[in-house]
Backbone as JSON, one array per atom type, in Angstrom:
{
  "sequence": "MGKVKQSSGERIFDIFNAALLILFSCITLYPFIHVTSVAFSSSTEAIRPGLHFYPKEVDLTSIKKILTTPELLNAYKNTIFRTVVGTILSVLCTGMGAYAISKEHLPFKKFIMSIIVFAMFFSGGMIPTYIQIRSLGLLNSIWAMILPGALSVYNMIIARTFIDNTIPKELFESAKIDGASEFRCFWNIVLPLSKAVIAVLVLYYAVGHWNAYFNAFIYLSKRELFPLQIILREILIMNNIDQNAMMDDASMATLQGMYDLLKYALIVVASAPIIAVYPFIQKYFVKGVMIGSVKG",
  "N": [[12.39, -27.96, 28.85], [9.21, -28.33, 29.53], [6.01, -28.4, 28.15], [3.72, -25.84, 29.09], [0.46, -26.61, 30.67], [-2.35, -25.7, 29.36], [-5.14, -24.01, 30.7], [-8.87, -24.86, 30.95], [-10.39, -22.75, 30.4], [-8.7, -21.14, 28.96], [-8.31, -22.67, 26.83], [-10.83, -22.52, 25.6], [-11.04, -19.93, 25.19], [-9.02, -19.3, 23.38], [-9.65, -20.89, 21.2], [-12.48, -19.65, 20.63], [-10.9, -17.12, 19.72], [-9.68, -18.05, 17.54], [-12.24, -18.83, 15.79], [-13.15, -16.4, 15.67], [-11.64, -14.96, 14.24], [-11.25, -16.79, 11.95], [-13.48, -16.02, 10.83], [-13.67, -13.34, 10.36], [-11.45, -12.96, 8.71], [-12.67, -14.45, 6.35], [-14.99, -12.93, 5.74], [-13.6, -10.56, 4.93], [-11.95, -11.38, 2.43], [-13.9, -12.54, 0.92], [-15.16, -10.38, -0.94], [-13.19, -9.63, -2.32], [-12.73, -12.29, -3.64], [-15.05, -12.81, -5.03], [-15.19, -10.41, -6.82], [-12.85, -11.19, -8.29], [-13.6, -13.7, -9.46], [-15.78, -12.88, -10.84], [-15.0, -11.27, -12.95], [-13.47, -12.8, -14.66], [-15.33, -14.08, -15.92], [-18.2, -15.14, -17.96], [-20.47, -12.69, -19.59], [-23.21, -13.29, -19.05], [-22.77, -14.84, -16.81], [-21.92, -13.16, -15.16], [-24.16, -11.55, -14.27], [-25.65, -13.2, -12.99], [-27.61, -14.14, -10.03], [-26.37, -14.89, -6.39], [-23.82, -16.52, -4.79], [-20.22, -16.24, -5.75], [-17.57, -17.92, -6.24], [-15.98, -18.95, -7.89], [-15.1, -18.91, -11.15], [-17.45, -20.11, -13.4], [-17.9, -19.78, -16.18], [-15.21, -19.51, -17.83], [-14.22, -16.69, -19.21], [-11.93, -14.58, -20.85], [-12.6, -12.31, -22.29], [-12.95, -9.36, -20.88], [-10.76, -8.71, -19.61], [-8.87, -8.94, -21.8], [-10.02, -6.61, -23.42], [-9.37, -4.69, -21.53], [-6.68, -4.44, -21.45], [-6.15, -3.79, -24.13], [-7.01, -1.18, -24.85], [-6.54, 1.95, -25.7], [-7.0, 4.05, -24.03], [-7.29, 3.41, -21.33], [-5.05, 1.94, -21.22], [-3.18, 4.12, -21.34], [-4.14, 5.46, -18.83], [-3.35, 3.57, -17.18], [-0.49, 3.78, -17.28], [0.05, 6.39, -16.32], [-0.72, 6.02, -13.83], [1.15, 4.24, -13.07], [3.44, 5.5, -13.4], [3.1, 7.96, -11.59], [2.84, 6.31, -9.06], [5.45, 5.13, -8.95], [7.3, 7.07, -9.0], [6.26, 8.87, -7.48], [6.52, 7.69, -4.81], [9.21, 7.12, -4.82], [10.19, 9.73, -4.49], [8.44, 10.65, -1.95], [9.47, 8.89, -0.1], [12.37, 9.51, 0.1], [12.18, 12.18, 0.76], [10.83, 11.98, 3.42], [12.43, 10.26, 4.66], [14.87, 12.17, 4.72], [13.81, 14.42, 6.43], [13.3, 12.8, 8.64], [15.9, 12.33, 9.74], [16.99, 14.46, 9.94], [15.71, 15.91, 12.1], [15.93, 13.93, 14.1], [18.42, 14.6, 14.99], [20.0, 15.44, 17.68], [21.37, 18.01, 18.08], [20.05, 19.79, 16.59], [19.39, 23.01, 15.7], [16.75, 25.11, 17.42], [14.99, 22.83, 17.78], [12.56, 22.1, 19.27], [10.77, 23.85, 18.53], [10.71, 23.91, 15.81], [9.61, 21.18, 15.48], [7.24, 21.58, 16.65], [5.84, 22.94, 14.98], [5.87, 21.39, 12.75], [4.18, 19.23, 13.99], [1.76, 20.84, 14.31], [0.99, 21.21, 11.66], [0.65, 18.78, 10.71], [-2.03, 18.42, 11.66], [-3.74, 20.61, 11.17], [-4.46, 22.32, 8.37], [-4.2, 24.76, 5.35], [-6.86, 24.06, 3.94], [-9.01, 23.11, 0.81], [-9.5, 25.3, -1.25], [-7.75, 27.21, -0.76], [-5.23, 25.67, -1.17], [-5.68, 24.54, -3.82], [-5.53, 27.32, -5.06], [-2.82, 27.99, -4.41], [-1.55, 25.79, -5.87], [-2.36, 26.31, -8.62], [-0.84, 29.02, -8.72], [1.73, 28.37, -8.73], [1.68, 26.86, -11.11], [1.21, 24.31, -11.56], [-1.31, 23.15, -12.4], [-2.94, 20.73, -14.55], [-0.7, 19.07, -14.59], [1.31, 16.21, -14.08], [2.59, 16.46, -12.04], [1.05, 17.92, -10.1], [-0.07, 15.84, -8.81], [1.88, 14.87, -7.4], [3.48, 16.07, -6.05], [2.5, 17.97, -3.97], [1.77, 16.15, -1.76], [3.88, 15.22, -0.99], [5.46, 14.56, 1.35], [4.51, 12.86, 4.38], [3.5, 13.72, 7.34], [2.85, 12.13, 9.81], [4.25, 9.5, 9.01], [6.79, 10.5, 8.61], [7.52, 10.99, 11.51], [7.23, 8.38, 12.43], [9.59, 7.42, 11.16], [11.31, 8.86, 12.06], [11.41, 8.03, 14.75], [12.04, 5.4, 14.66], [14.94, 5.67, 13.67], [15.89, 6.83, 16.14], [15.65, 4.91, 17.89], [17.02, 2.5, 16.82], [19.25, 2.93, 15.48], [22.54, 3.19, 16.34], [23.92, 5.82, 17.97], [26.76, 6.45, 17.99], [27.92, 5.28, 15.51], [27.38, 7.37, 13.86], [28.99, 9.27, 15.16], [31.57, 8.32, 14.54], [31.45, 8.25, 12.06], [31.37, 11.04, 11.47], [34.2, 11.53, 12.71], [35.49, 10.45, 10.73], [35.31, 12.4, 8.7], [33.03, 12.45, 7.19], [29.96, 14.03, 5.78], [26.6, 15.32, 6.72], [24.88, 14.37, 4.82], [26.39, 12.27, 3.68], [26.36, 10.66, 5.77], [23.51, 9.98, 6.08], [23.09, 8.73, 3.72], [24.92, 6.41, 3.4], [24.62, 5.53, 6.15], [22.2, 5.82, 7.38], [19.85, 4.86, 5.39], [20.65, 2.08, 4.6], [20.43, 0.83, 6.89], [17.81, 1.02, 7.86], [15.91, -0.62, 6.31], [13.67, -2.09, 7.28], [11.68, -0.08, 8.15], [11.82, 1.41, 5.93], [10.57, -0.3, 3.91], [8.13, -0.06, 5.26], [7.01, 2.69, 4.85], [7.54, 2.62, 1.96], [5.11, 0.76, 1.6], [3.23, 2.26, 2.5], [3.22, 4.71, 1.11], [3.02, 4.06, -1.53], [0.5, 2.43, -1.98], [-0.99, 4.69, -1.22], [-0.57, 6.71, -3.33], [-1.28, 5.05, -5.44], [-4.1, 4.44, -5.24], [-5.14, 6.96, -5.21], [-7.4, 9.44, -6.2], [-8.64, 11.84, -5.78], [-7.33, 14.55, -5.55], [-6.47, 14.21, -8.38], [-8.81, 14.62, -9.78], [-9.38, 17.28, -8.81], [-7.25, 18.81, -9.92], [-6.39, 18.17, -12.52], [-7.73, 18.3, -15.74], [-6.98, 17.51, -18.44], [-7.54, 14.64, -20.32], [-5.72, 12.59, -20.91], [-3.92, 12.89, -18.93], [-5.22, 11.47, -16.94], [-5.29, 9.56, -14.14], [-5.6, 5.77, -13.35], [-7.7, 5.26, -11.57], [-9.51, 7.56, -11.84], [-10.67, 6.6, -14.48], [-11.71, 4.14, -13.68], [-13.68, 5.28, -11.89], [-15.64, 6.76, -13.26], [-16.42, 4.57, -14.95], [-17.7, 3.17, -12.86], [-19.77, 5.25, -12.18], [-20.88, 5.29, -14.95], [-22.25, 2.56, -14.73], [-24.77, 2.76, -13.82], [-28.04, 2.33, -14.86], [-30.32, 3.76, -16.6], [-33.66, 3.19, -15.94], [-35.81, 3.81, -17.25], [-35.26, 3.56, -19.93], [-35.75, 2.62, -23.33], [-35.76, -0.2, -23.75], [-36.2, -3.88, -24.08], [-36.33, -6.56, -21.34], [-34.55, -8.44, -21.33], [-32.55, -7.33, -22.93], [-31.58, -5.04, -21.36], [-30.5, -6.56, -19.28], [-28.33, -7.77, -20.35], [-26.83, -5.7, -20.93], [-26.19, -4.68, -18.31], [-25.03, -6.83, -17.48], [-22.54, -6.63, -19.18], [-21.55, -4.16, -18.16], [-20.92, -4.53, -15.39], [-19.02, -6.64, -15.87], [-16.96, -5.25, -17.15], [-16.31, -3.31, -14.97], [-15.72, -5.01, -12.77], [-13.39, -6.32, -13.87], [-11.78, -4.28, -14.37], [-11.15, -3.58, -11.83], [-10.04, -5.44, -10.67], [-7.57, -5.59, -12.44], [-6.62, -3.18, -11.76], [-5.84, -3.58, -8.9], [-4.22, -5.71, -8.89], [-1.25, -4.96, -9.28], [-0.46, -4.08, -6.89], [-1.32, -5.85, -5.08], [0.52, -7.78, -5.69], [3.18, -6.81, -4.89], [3.17, -6.63, -2.22], [3.59, -9.33, -1.1], [6.48, -9.18, -0.98], [7.55, -7.43, 0.64], [6.38, -7.89, 2.96], [7.66, -9.32, 5.14], [9.3, -7.3, 6.28], [7.35, -5.72, 7.41], [5.66, -5.94, 9.68], [7.62, -5.57, 11.68], [8.82, -3.18, 11.03], [6.76, -1.48, 11.58], [6.46, -1.84, 14.13], [8.91, -1.18, 15.61], [8.89, 1.57, 14.64], [7.19, 2.75, 16.07], [6.94, 2.55, 18.38], [8.1, 3.94, 21.58], [11.19, 3.67, 23.27]],
  "CA": [[11.4, -27.34, 29.52], [7.82, -29.0, 29.53], [5.02, -26.99, 27.69], [2.79, -25.17, 30.11], [-0.74, -26.73, 30.36], [-3.58, -24.6, 29.3], [-6.79, -24.29, 31.53], [-10.07, -25.1, 30.29], [-10.63, -21.27, 30.03], [-7.68, -20.43, 28.12], [-8.51, -23.3, 25.73], [-11.97, -22.31, 24.91], [-10.8, -18.35, 24.83], [-8.14, -19.52, 22.12], [-10.82, -21.6, 20.01], [-13.22, -18.43, 20.4], [-10.26, -16.18, 19.3], [-9.56, -18.4, 16.25], [-13.13, -18.91, 15.23], [-13.38, -15.19, 15.29], [-10.33, -14.49, 13.01], [-11.45, -16.92, 10.65], [-14.74, -15.41, 10.21], [-13.38, -11.99, 9.81], [-10.86, -13.48, 7.25], [-13.65, -14.97, 5.22], [-15.72, -11.64, 5.59], [-12.6, -9.65, 4.24], [-11.47, -12.17, 1.44], [-15.09, -12.62, -0.21], [-15.41, -9.53, -1.64], [-12.23, -9.81, -3.53], [-12.67, -13.58, -4.37], [-16.48, -12.43, -5.88], [-14.92, -9.58, -7.81], [-12.08, -11.86, -9.23], [-14.41, -14.87, -10.23], [-16.78, -12.34, -12.21], [-14.0, -10.71, -13.7], [-13.02, -13.95, -15.47], [-16.62, -15.03, -16.11], [-19.02, -14.23, -19.19], [-21.35, -11.73, -19.45], [-24.28, -13.96, -18.52], [-22.48, -15.23, -15.63], [-21.68, -11.86, -14.07], [-25.23, -11.13, -13.49], [-25.96, -14.49, -12.21], [-27.27, -13.82, -8.7], [-25.72, -15.77, -5.45], [-22.18, -16.37, -4.39], [-19.36, -16.29, -6.88], [-16.23, -18.44, -5.53], [-14.95, -19.55, -8.82], [-15.44, -18.74, -12.49], [-17.84, -21.33, -13.79], [-17.77, -20.07, -17.58], [-14.32, -18.48, -17.89], [-14.25, -15.48, -20.41], [-11.06, -13.27, -20.63], [-12.87, -10.84, -23.21], [-13.19, -7.87, -20.66], [-9.5, -8.45, -19.51], [-8.24, -8.27, -23.03], [-10.3, -5.45, -23.75], [-8.93, -3.42, -20.84], [-5.63, -4.27, -21.54], [-5.95, -3.21, -25.46], [-7.97, -0.03, -24.83], [-5.5, 2.92, -25.42], [-7.34, 5.27, -22.75], [-7.1, 2.77, -20.28], [-3.39, 1.85, -21.0], [-2.63, 5.55, -20.98], [-4.35, 5.77, -17.7], [-2.56, 2.79, -16.18], [0.77, 4.28, -17.47], [-0.15, 7.66, -15.7], [-0.78, 5.78, -12.43], [2.32, 3.57, -12.67], [4.65, 6.81, -13.24], [2.76, 8.84, -10.35], [3.3, 5.61, -7.71], [6.89, 4.9, -8.75], [7.98, 8.43, -9.0], [5.82, 9.63, -6.06], [6.98, 6.75, -3.71], [10.79, 7.3, -4.17], [10.46, 11.1, -3.63], [8.18, 10.76, -0.77], [10.39, 7.83, 1.24], [13.43, 10.25, 0.37], [11.98, 13.52, 1.58], [10.46, 11.43, 4.42], [13.96, 9.76, 5.34], [15.86, 13.41, 5.2], [13.19, 14.95, 7.26], [13.34, 12.1, 10.04], [17.09, 11.98, 10.01], [17.25, 15.85, 10.34], [14.72, 16.19, 13.43], [16.56, 13.25, 14.97], [19.61, 15.1, 15.5], [19.75, 16.18, 19.11], [22.14, 19.5, 17.92], [19.37, 20.74, 15.24], [18.95, 24.32, 16.23], [15.32, 25.25, 17.65], [14.4, 21.38, 17.54], [11.42, 21.9, 19.81], [10.06, 24.89, 17.53], [10.27, 22.95, 14.43], [8.86, 19.83, 15.82], [6.04, 21.98, 17.05], [5.51, 23.6, 13.82], [5.51, 20.14, 11.9], [2.98, 18.46, 14.53], [0.74, 21.65, 13.72], [0.88, 21.26, 9.97], [-0.21, 17.38, 10.81], [-3.42, 18.45, 12.06], [-4.18, 21.72, 10.44], [-4.29, 22.69, 6.81], [-5.21, 25.56, 4.89], [-8.15, 23.38, 3.3], [-9.0, 22.86, -0.38], [-9.23, 26.34, -1.91], [-6.08, 27.92, -0.82], [-4.24, 24.77, -1.76], [-5.69, 25.09, -5.39], [-4.73, 28.56, -5.34], [-1.48, 27.73, -4.42], [-1.44, 25.04, -7.16], [-2.46, 27.41, -9.88], [0.08, 30.03, -8.71], [2.82, 27.32, -8.95], [1.55, 26.56, -12.4], [1.04, 22.87, -11.67], [-2.52, 22.67, -12.97], [-2.89, 19.96, -15.65], [0.56, 18.35, -14.62], [1.41, 15.22, -13.32], [3.52, 16.94, -10.53], [0.44, 18.49, -9.08], [-0.56, 14.88, -7.88], [3.25, 14.15, -6.66], [4.62, 17.28, -5.05], [1.85, 18.56, -2.52], [1.82, 15.21, -0.81], [5.38, 14.22, -1.06], [5.77, 14.0, 2.6], [3.64, 12.43, 5.34], [4.12, 13.88, 8.97], [3.28, 11.02, 10.39], [5.35, 8.62, 8.42], [8.46, 11.28, 9.15], [7.56, 10.9, 12.82], [7.49, 7.11, 12.41], [10.89, 7.17, 10.78], [12.49, 9.56, 13.27], [11.57, 7.44, 16.05], [12.9, 4.05, 14.13], [16.33, 6.07, 13.63], [16.47, 7.33, 17.29], [15.71, 3.58, 18.59], [17.58, 1.36, 16.35], [20.51, 3.3, 15.04], [23.57, 3.6, 17.32], [24.81, 7.14, 17.9], [28.33, 6.03, 17.76], [28.1, 5.21, 14.29], [27.39, 8.78, 13.23], [30.12, 10.18, 15.65], [32.7, 7.68, 13.97], [31.56, 8.72, 10.48], [32.02, 12.35, 11.29], [35.55, 11.69, 12.9], [36.46, 10.29, 9.57], [35.16, 13.6, 7.85], [31.92, 12.26, 6.56], [29.04, 14.69, 5.84], [25.84, 14.78, 7.2], [24.49, 13.75, 3.58], [26.89, 10.89, 3.38], [25.67, 9.7, 6.78], [22.07, 9.55, 5.77], [22.92, 7.85, 2.64], [25.46, 5.15, 4.02], [24.32, 4.61, 7.12], [20.87, 5.51, 7.96], [19.36, 4.04, 4.31], [21.09, 0.74, 4.72], [19.97, 0.29, 8.42], [16.48, 1.17, 7.98], [15.31, -1.22, 5.52], [12.29, -2.25, 7.82], [11.09, 1.18, 8.19], [11.34, 2.02, 4.39], [9.59, -1.0, 3.55], [6.59, 0.23, 5.53], [7.17, 3.72, 3.99], [7.37, 2.43, 0.61], [4.06, 0.28, 1.2], [2.3, 3.71, 2.94], [3.02, 5.74, -0.01], [2.6, 3.49, -2.98], [-0.91, 2.26, -1.84], [-1.82, 6.14, -1.25], [-0.45, 7.1, -4.77], [-1.99, 4.06, -6.47], [-5.49, 4.29, -5.01], [-5.82, 8.38, -5.05], [-8.01, 9.99, -7.27], [-9.68, 13.37, -5.63], [-6.56, 15.6, -6.2], [-6.63, 14.61, -10.01], [-10.23, 14.85, -10.16], [-9.32, 18.64, -8.64], [-6.07, 19.31, -10.57], [-6.32, 17.71, -13.74], [-8.93, 18.51, -16.66], [-6.73, 16.59, -19.7], [-7.9, 13.39, -20.29], [-4.52, 12.07, -21.21], [-3.26, 12.59, -17.69], [-6.05, 10.97, -15.83], [-4.84, 7.94, -13.64], [-6.66, 4.74, -13.65], [-8.92, 5.45, -10.67], [-10.57, 8.47, -12.58], [-11.32, 6.15, -15.22], [-12.74, 3.47, -12.76], [-14.91, 6.09, -11.48], [-16.22, 6.77, -14.78], [-17.15, 3.57, -15.25], [-18.87, 2.99, -12.0], [-20.83, 6.23, -12.42], [-21.67, 4.96, -16.18], [-22.86, 1.67, -14.32], [-26.25, 3.4, -13.38], [-28.48, 2.34, -16.05], [-31.87, 4.43, -16.84], [-34.61, 2.01, -15.81], [-36.9, 4.23, -18.15], [-34.55, 3.33, -21.12], [-36.82, 1.91, -23.93], [-35.37, -1.44, -24.07], [-36.66, -4.84, -23.07], [-35.61, -6.85, -19.93], [-32.92, -9.18, -22.16], [-31.38, -5.99, -23.55], [-31.13, -4.54, -20.0], [-29.87, -7.76, -18.36], [-27.26, -7.93, -21.01], [-26.12, -4.47, -20.81], [-25.86, -4.64, -16.95], [-24.01, -7.78, -17.27], [-21.23, -6.09, -19.64], [-21.1, -3.14, -17.05], [-20.49, -5.38, -14.23], [-17.88, -7.51, -16.29], [-15.94, -4.36, -16.98], [-16.16, -2.95, -13.78], [-15.24, -6.1, -12.1], [-12.23, -6.55, -14.52], [-10.86, -2.98, -14.26], [-10.71, -3.53, -10.4], [-9.01, -6.84, -10.65], [-6.44, -4.93, -13.2], [-6.33, -1.85, -10.91], [-5.55, -3.81, -7.79], [-3.13, -6.65, -8.82], [-0.02, -4.45, -8.82], [-0.2, -3.59, -5.39], [-1.14, -7.16, -4.11], [1.75, -8.71, -6.35], [4.27, -6.3, -4.26], [2.98, -6.57, -0.82], [4.46, -10.29, -0.33], [7.92, -9.02, -0.93], [7.88, -6.44, 1.64], [5.45, -8.17, 4.0], [8.3, -9.71, 6.03], [9.65, -6.13, 6.88], [6.42, -4.91, 7.35], [5.2, -5.85, 11.09], [8.9, -5.04, 12.43], [9.04, -1.64, 10.87], [5.59, -0.7, 12.24], [6.18, -1.87, 15.75], [9.82, -0.39, 15.89], [9.01, 2.81, 14.56], [5.93, 2.85, 16.59], [6.76, 2.43, 20.08], [9.45, 4.52, 22.02], [11.6, 2.97, 24.19]],
  "C": [[10.04, -27.68, 29.1], [6.83, -27.89, 29.08], [4.1, -27.13, 28.82], [1.47, -25.9, 29.53], [-1.85, -25.81, 30.5], [-4.89, -25.02, 30.11], [-7.78, -24.27, 30.46], [-10.56, -23.66, 29.73], [-9.95, -20.86, 29.11], [-7.89, -21.15, 26.8], [-9.8, -22.76, 24.74], [-11.94, -20.62, 24.49], [-10.07, -18.44, 23.44], [-9.07, -20.19, 20.9], [-11.7, -20.21, 19.45], [-12.09, -17.53, 19.43], [-9.98, -16.64, 17.46], [-10.81, -18.52, 15.22], [-13.4, -17.39, 14.72], [-12.61, -14.58, 14.06], [-10.44, -15.16, 12.01], [-12.41, -16.45, 9.97], [-14.4, -13.88, 9.5], [-12.46, -12.04, 8.53], [-11.65, -13.59, 6.16], [-14.52, -13.85, 4.77], [-14.68, -10.6, 4.52], [-12.18, -10.12, 2.69], [-12.73, -12.2, 0.34], [-15.36, -11.6, -0.98], [-14.49, -9.48, -3.03], [-12.26, -11.22, -4.34], [-14.07, -13.43, -5.39], [-15.8, -11.76, -6.93], [-13.84, -10.35, -9.19], [-12.57, -12.93, -10.02], [-15.25, -14.05, -11.31], [-15.99, -11.9, -13.06], [-13.5, -11.61, -14.87], [-13.88, -15.0, -15.82], [-17.09, -14.29, -17.65], [-19.94, -13.3, -18.58], [-22.77, -12.24, -18.54], [-24.01, -14.35, -17.01], [-22.25, -14.06, -14.43], [-22.89, -11.4, -13.27], [-26.11, -12.29, -12.76], [-26.28, -14.1, -10.57], [-26.83, -14.82, -7.67], [-24.23, -15.48, -5.22], [-21.36, -16.93, -5.47], [-17.91, -16.63, -6.12], [-15.22, -18.79, -6.62], [-15.64, -19.21, -10.26], [-16.05, -19.88, -12.92], [-17.82, -21.3, -15.47], [-16.61, -19.11, -17.8], [-14.11, -18.19, -19.21], [-12.98, -14.63, -20.06], [-11.43, -12.22, -21.56], [-12.62, -9.55, -22.5], [-11.62, -7.84, -20.16], [-8.59, -8.27, -20.7], [-8.89, -6.83, -23.41], [-9.95, -4.15, -22.87], [-7.62, -3.13, -21.18], [-5.22, -3.71, -22.98], [-6.62, -1.72, -25.79], [-6.81, 0.75, -24.83], [-5.97, 3.96, -24.26], [-6.91, 4.39, -21.6], [-5.61, 2.28, -19.98], [-2.85, 2.82, -20.58], [-2.7, 6.07, -19.55], [-3.23, 4.56, -16.74], [-0.77, 3.25, -16.2], [1.24, 5.77, -16.53], [-0.07, 6.99, -14.13], [0.48, 5.01, -12.09], [3.45, 4.69, -12.26], [4.16, 7.52, -12.02], [3.21, 7.92, -9.13], [4.62, 5.35, -7.85], [7.56, 6.15, -8.17], [7.81, 8.89, -7.65], [6.27, 8.8, -4.84], [8.45, 7.17, -3.48], [10.7, 8.9, -3.61], [9.94, 11.23, -2.52], [9.0, 9.99, 0.5], [11.89, 8.78, 1.02], [13.29, 11.56, 1.03], [11.54, 13.15, 3.21], [11.87, 11.08, 5.31], [14.78, 11.07, 5.9], [15.11, 13.91, 6.05], [13.33, 14.25, 8.54], [14.82, 11.9, 10.46], [17.34, 13.54, 10.55], [16.41, 15.79, 11.7], [15.23, 15.15, 14.26], [17.91, 13.69, 15.59], [19.37, 16.03, 17.07], [20.49, 17.97, 18.93], [21.27, 20.24, 17.03], [18.92, 21.81, 16.25], [17.31, 24.35, 16.14], [14.74, 23.95, 16.88], [13.01, 21.54, 17.95], [10.39, 22.96, 18.83], [9.76, 24.36, 16.56], [9.55, 21.71, 14.44], [7.31, 20.47, 16.04], [5.18, 22.45, 16.04], [5.18, 22.41, 12.83], [4.45, 19.47, 12.74], [1.69, 19.45, 14.34], [0.28, 21.43, 12.36], [0.27, 19.7, 9.95], [-1.95, 17.36, 10.78], [-4.37, 19.43, 11.8], [-3.69, 22.3, 8.9], [-4.87, 24.01, 6.24], [-6.45, 25.62, 4.18], [-7.69, 23.44, 1.49], [-9.13, 24.05, -1.55], [-8.15, 26.85, -1.97], [-5.04, 26.9, -1.69], [-4.47, 24.75, -3.37], [-5.31, 26.27, -5.62], [-3.42, 28.47, -5.36], [-0.72, 26.65, -5.68], [-1.03, 25.33, -8.2], [-1.51, 28.39, -9.83], [1.37, 29.1, -9.0], [2.76, 26.88, -10.38], [1.84, 25.09, -12.7], [-0.31, 22.34, -12.16], [-2.34, 21.82, -14.24], [-1.41, 19.44, -15.64], [0.59, 17.18, -13.72], [2.12, 15.36, -11.96], [2.56, 17.59, -9.49], [-0.25, 17.1, -8.18], [0.97, 14.09, -7.18], [3.57, 15.07, -5.71], [3.44, 17.73, -3.83], [1.94, 17.36, -1.58], [3.02, 14.27, -0.76], [5.82, 13.83, 0.03], [4.57, 14.02, 3.5], [4.31, 12.99, 6.9], [4.11, 12.89, 9.83], [4.11, 9.97, 10.21], [6.59, 9.22, 8.79], [8.46, 10.87, 10.63], [7.95, 9.37, 13.18], [8.89, 6.68, 12.3], [11.79, 7.61, 11.78], [12.35, 8.66, 14.49], [12.41, 6.07, 15.79], [14.52, 4.67, 14.2], [16.92, 6.18, 15.37], [16.7, 5.95, 18.19], [16.45, 2.38, 18.18], [19.03, 1.47, 15.83], [21.54, 3.89, 16.1], [24.02, 4.91, 17.09], [26.19, 7.0, 17.57], [28.78, 5.72, 16.33], [28.28, 6.62, 13.46], [28.76, 9.48, 13.88], [31.35, 9.54, 14.98], [32.74, 8.11, 12.69], [32.03, 10.13, 10.54], [33.66, 12.58, 11.77], [36.29, 11.47, 11.61], [36.05, 11.26, 8.47], [33.68, 13.25, 7.15], [30.56, 13.37, 7.02], [27.9, 14.16, 6.21], [24.71, 14.08, 5.89], [24.7, 12.47, 3.54], [26.38, 9.97, 4.64], [24.4, 9.07, 6.65], [22.41, 8.35, 4.7], [23.69, 6.58, 2.83], [25.47, 4.58, 5.34], [22.84, 4.27, 7.61], [20.04, 4.94, 6.75], [19.62, 2.57, 4.6], [20.44, 0.2, 5.81], [18.55, 0.25, 8.47], [15.63, 0.58, 6.98], [13.8, -1.76, 5.9], [11.24, -1.05, 7.43], [10.86, 1.54, 6.82], [10.48, 1.1, 3.96], [8.12, -0.64, 4.0], [6.11, 1.63, 4.84], [6.58, 3.42, 2.51], [5.58, 1.89, 0.43], [2.85, 1.73, 1.4], [2.09, 4.59, 1.37], [2.43, 5.21, -1.28], [1.27, 3.08, -3.02], [-1.54, 3.72, -2.04], [-1.67, 6.5, -2.88], [-1.45, 6.26, -5.73], [-3.66, 4.4, -6.63], [-6.09, 6.08, -5.11], [-6.11, 8.57, -6.34], [-8.41, 11.36, -7.02], [-8.62, 14.35, -5.95], [-6.38, 15.35, -7.8], [-7.69, 14.92, -10.5], [-10.14, 16.7, -9.81], [-8.6, 19.35, -9.9], [-5.97, 19.4, -11.95], [-7.89, 17.92, -14.65], [-8.34, 17.83, -18.18], [-7.36, 15.36, -19.57], [-6.64, 12.49, -20.46], [-3.66, 12.02, -20.05], [-3.92, 12.13, -16.62], [-5.22, 9.87, -15.39], [-5.91, 7.13, -13.87], [-7.64, 4.65, -12.74], [-9.75, 6.41, -11.25], [-11.53, 7.38, -13.57], [-12.08, 4.96, -14.51], [-13.76, 4.02, -12.31], [-15.96, 6.46, -12.19], [-17.08, 5.52, -14.8], [-18.1, 2.84, -14.36], [-19.85, 3.77, -11.89], [-21.81, 5.76, -14.01], [-22.53, 3.46, -15.93], [-24.4, 1.76, -14.04], [-27.12, 3.5, -14.47], [-30.12, 2.79, -16.1], [-32.76, 3.35, -16.8], [-35.95, 2.47, -16.92], [-36.58, 4.06, -19.64], [-35.52, 2.6, -22.19], [-35.88, 0.72, -24.41], [-35.85, -2.61, -23.31], [-35.75, -5.25, -21.93], [-34.54, -7.62, -20.36], [-31.88, -8.32, -22.4], [-30.57, -5.48, -22.34], [-30.41, -5.32, -19.35], [-28.44, -7.78, -19.07], [-26.02, -6.72, -21.17], [-25.57, -4.23, -19.28], [-24.83, -5.86, -16.79], [-22.58, -7.11, -18.08], [-20.66, -4.76, -18.71], [-20.68, -3.8, -16.07], [-18.96, -6.12, -14.82], [-16.63, -6.28, -16.4], [-15.59, -3.51, -15.85], [-15.08, -3.96, -12.93], [-13.68, -6.2, -12.72], [-11.64, -5.5, -14.44], [-10.45, -3.17, -12.9], [-9.93, -4.52, -10.14], [-7.46, -6.19, -10.96], [-5.78, -3.9, -12.29], [-5.32, -2.47, -9.57], [-4.37, -4.82, -7.8], [-1.95, -6.43, -8.73], [0.61, -4.43, -7.5], [-0.42, -4.94, -4.38], [-0.03, -7.77, -4.69], [2.9, -8.14, -5.34], [4.27, -6.53, -2.72], [3.81, -8.05, -0.41], [5.95, -9.91, -0.16], [8.45, -8.15, -0.12], [7.23, -6.87, 3.02], [6.41, -8.74, 5.37], [8.99, -8.55, 6.72], [8.47, -5.58, 7.58], [5.98, -4.44, 9.08], [6.47, -5.16, 11.9], [9.08, -3.65, 12.41], [7.74, -0.78, 11.48], [5.78, -0.87, 13.64], [7.6, -1.06, 16.3], [9.55, 0.79, 15.77], [7.96, 3.4, 15.04], [5.93, 3.22, 17.95], [8.22, 2.89, 20.47], [9.6, 3.98, 23.33], [12.57, 2.31, 24.09]]
}
């Protein structure tokens, strides 16, 4: 079958779309390129005005300092623990909840769905939540950052739709005839056949846990439990130099360069793990989002 010839209007439209997407890509990529370039540069290069596309004076001092500072390493460990454990727990809770509400014979299914959807839009607020966390004895505990957000109603609805549209009901019926329990159906049928939507859930939850800082800011007061994002926030605040400080312009510029270098280096170190994981689950991402989001 021959290739369909495009009209001049369609070609102009395609060229315009391609140019617009390239522009948006450049706008999106440049801030990260700038930050990465400065992170691997010297302090004098960090304060140089203008565009930074690559490090002209390669200097790994800031990266080495971050990777050898005990407080930053401890914060990194806390963030990794929270992300790994929180993501596993959230995916399991979301999958089990989605499987439960996908069952047609679930008693009071409509009422349960109404409560679930209501909870997605309305909550008690920050103060009642804090009181609840305190009553459960979770203050100054790593679990205060994991358990309250262990399940996202939006993600559970996506997973429920995926299970309804993708996994044949006959598989569950056959398993039940063979004596399989609901948990065995979930573990041996739902999980293996839901790799696409699980990849989406893993990405959503992992990015959320990795970047979150506000709940740690509220529930934690012990510095040894602080995640990486709290330390990054402190460095960003520390970056504001008192303009009335008794120092000459050269000293102020050097200090500003050190602050910028440390700030950018920490941003790169904090972003690298999530960026490194994304290519491995990207092939499942589009499929999982589309199948889990469209009914039919």
